[in-house]
C-alpha positions as CSV (number, residue, x, y, z in Angstrom):
1,M,104.0,73.8,85.6
2,E,106.4,74.8,88.3
3,E,105.6,74.2,92.0
4,L,105.0,77.3,94.0
5,L,105.5,77.5,97.8
6,V,103.6,80.5,99.4
7,L,104.6,81.4,103.0
8,Y,102.7,83.8,105.3
9,D,102.4,84.5,109.0
10,K,99.0,83.3,110.2
11,D,99.6,85.0,113.6
12,I,99.3,88.4,112.0
13,E,95.8,89.3,110.7
14,D,95.5,90.9,107.3
15,K,92.3,90.9,105.4
16,D,93.8,91.7,102.0
17,R,96.6,89.1,102.3
18,D,94.0,86.5,103.2
19,L,91.9,87.4,100.2
20,Y,95.0,87.0,98.0
21,L,95.7,83.6,99.6
22,K,92.2,82.4,98.8
23,S,92.6,83.6,95.2
24,I,95.9,81.8,94.8
25,E,94.5,78.7,96.3
26,K,91.5,78.8,93.9
27,N,93.4,79.8,90.7
28,I,96.8,78.2,91.0
29,T,96.5,74.4,91.5
30,N,100.2,73.8,92.0
31,A,100.6,76.2,94.9
32,S,101.3,75.0,98.4
33,I,100.4,77.5,101.2
34,Y,102.0,77.3,104.6
35,D,102.4,79.4,107.7
36,V,106.1,80.4,108.3
37,D,106.0,78.3,111.6
38,D,105.1,75.2,109.6
39,I,107.5,75.3,106.6
40,P,107.4,71.8,105.1
41,N,110.4,69.7,104.0
42,L,109.6,69.9,100.4
43,I,111.2,71.2,97.2
44,A,109.5,74.0,95.3
45,D,110.5,75.7,92.1
46,K,109.3,79.2,93.3
47,L,108.8,80.9,96.6
48,L,106.4,83.7,97.4
49,L,106.6,85.6,100.7
50,L,103.4,87.5,101.8
51,K,103.5,90.3,104.3
52,P,102.7,91.1,107.0
53,M,105.2,88.7,108.5
54,E,107.5,88.9,111.6
55,N,110.4,91.0,110.4
56,D,113.2,88.6,111.5
57,I,111.6,85.7,109.6
58,Y,110.8,87.9,106.6
59,N,114.3,89.3,106.4
60,K,116.0,85.8,106.6
61,L,113.7,84.4,103.9
62,S,114.2,87.6,101.8
63,Q,118.0,87.1,101.9
64,L,117.4,83.5,100.7
65,L,115.6,84.8,97.7
66,K,118.1,87.6,97.1
67,Y,120.9,85.0,96.7
68,N,118.7,82.5,94.9
69,P,116.9,84.6,92.3
70,K,115.4,81.6,90.5
71,L,113.2,81.0,93.5
72,D,112.0,84.6,93.7
73,I,108.7,84.6,91.9
74,E,107.8,88.0,93.4
75,G,110.9,89.5,91.7
76,S,111.4,92.3,94.3
77,H,113.8,90.4,96.5
78,S,116.3,89.8,93.6
79,G,115.9,93.3,92.1
80,G,113.2,92.5,89.5
81,L,109.8,93.9,88.7
82,S,107.3,92.8,91.4
83,I,104.1,91.0,90.7
84,T,101.9,93.9,91.9
85,A,104.0,96.4,89.9
86,E,103.6,94.3,86.7
87,A,99.8,94.0,87.3
88,V,99.6,97.8,87.7
89,L,101.5,98.3,84.5
90,K,99.0,96.2,82.7
91,K,96.3,98.7,83.7
92,L,98.2,101.6,82.2
93,K,98.3,102.7,78.6
94,D,100.6,105.1,76.7
95,I,102.7,106.2,79.7
96,K,105.6,107.7,77.8
97,G,105.7,111.4,78.6
98,K,103.1,111.1,81.4
99,T,103.5,112.5,84.9
100,I,102.9,109.8,87.5
101,V,102.7,110.0,91.3
102,I,103.2,106.8,93.3
103,L,102.3,106.9,97.0
104,N,104.2,103.8,98.1
105,Q,107.9,103.3,98.4
106,S,108.0,99.6,99.3
107,N,110.1,97.0,97.6
108,I,106.9,95.1,96.6
109,L,105.3,98.0,94.7
110,G,106.7,101.5,94.8
111,K,110.4,101.1,94.1
112,S,110.1,98.5,91.2
113,L,107.2,100.3,89.7
114,A,108.8,103.7,89.8
115,S,112.0,102.3,88.2
116,E,110.1,100.6,85.4
117,L,107.9,103.7,84.7
118,V,111.0,105.8,84.3
119,K,112.5,103.3,81.9
120,L,109.3,103.5,79.9
121,G,109.6,107.3,79.6
122,A,107.3,108.6,82.4
123,S,108.2,111.4,84.8
124,V,107.7,109.8,88.3
125,F,107.2,111.2,91.8
126,S,107.7,108.4,94.3
127,L,106.5,109.4,97.8
128,N,105.3,107.8,101.0
129,S,102.1,108.8,102.8
130,N,104.1,110.8,105.4
131,F,105.1,113.4,102.7
132,K,103.9,116.7,104.2
133,S,102.8,118.4,101.0
134,I,100.9,115.7,99.1
135,N,97.8,117.9,98.7
136,N,99.9,120.8,97.4
137,L,101.7,118.6,95.0
138,L,98.4,117.2,93.7
139,R,96.9,120.6,93.4
140,D,99.9,122.4,91.8
141,I,101.3,119.8,89.4
142,D,99.6,118.5,86.2
143,I,99.4,114.8,87.1
144,D,98.2,112.2,84.6
145,I,98.2,109.1,86.8
146,L,98.1,108.6,90.6
147,I,98.9,105.2,92.1
148,S,98.2,104.9,95.8
149,A,98.9,102.0,98.1
150,S,99.8,103.5,101.4
151,G,98.7,100.6,103.6
152,D,97.6,103.2,106.2
153,K,93.8,102.9,106.9
154,N,93.9,106.5,108.3
155,F,95.5,108.0,105.2
156,K,93.0,109.7,102.8
157,I,93.1,112.1,99.9
158,E,90.0,114.2,99.3
159,N,88.3,114.2,95.9
160,K,89.0,117.9,95.4
161,Y,92.7,117.0,94.9
162,L,91.9,114.2,92.5
163,K,89.4,115.6,90.1
164,N,91.9,116.7,87.4
165,I,93.9,113.4,87.4
166,D,93.0,111.2,84.4
167,T,93.8,107.8,86.0
168,L,93.5,106.8,89.6
169,I,94.7,103.5,90.9
170,D,93.9,103.0,94.6
171,L,95.1,99.7,96.1
172,S,94.6,100.8,99.8
173,D,91.3,102.7,99.8
174,D,93.2,106.0,100.1
175,L,91.5,108.1,97.5
176,E,88.0,109.6,98.1
177,S,86.9,109.2,94.5
178,E,84.3,107.0,92.8
179,N,86.3,107.1,89.6
180,K,89.2,104.8,90.4
181,I,90.7,101.4,89.7
182,T,90.8,99.4,93.0
183,R,92.0,96.0,91.8
184,V,94.8,94.7,89.7
185,D,95.1,91.1,88.6
186,T,98.1,89.9,90.6
187,V,97.1,86.3,90.4
188,K,97.1,86.4,86.6
189,V,100.6,87.8,86.7
190,L,101.7,85.2,89.3
191,R,100.2,82.4,87.1
192,S,102.1,83.7,84.0
193,R,105.4,83.6,85.9
194,L,105.0,79.9,86.6
195,K,106.3,78.0,83.6
């Protein structure tokens, strides 16, 4: 199996990232995990960058992956489908002709997921949490699937705007609903990308 190098910034606290790191450490035996300040002199087949990370460092490493796509296990740095987007897709069934709203426009989830959903025949609204009329959109449009990963702990959508949506995927605790999917198996996708 290919060797995986995972880089993160230990100086920036992030509970979700740390849980992901623990899961990688537990489930992927050929993964080496390092702080960006302690990058080892070793050769790896694949590289995974985990945010949050200092922007200068992240941008330099992202450029490395853009120009060396074989290293980019995430996929998003070299224009592919990201791990998280693929894990979300595995939760969705029969999406052709569905209306889907994505509240995330990042390279890691929103952009690659929206692109793939359009290719698969869905109608997609891709928004960020700063969009002024989210509640109006949710109330006035017949939405089949809502995927939210705002990353903003203060961003919430009340249940009254969600009750007519068939499938809710909430990766940032944005949706005030009990009937939602809150986890996708990114480690399983990551493992499948290691040959």
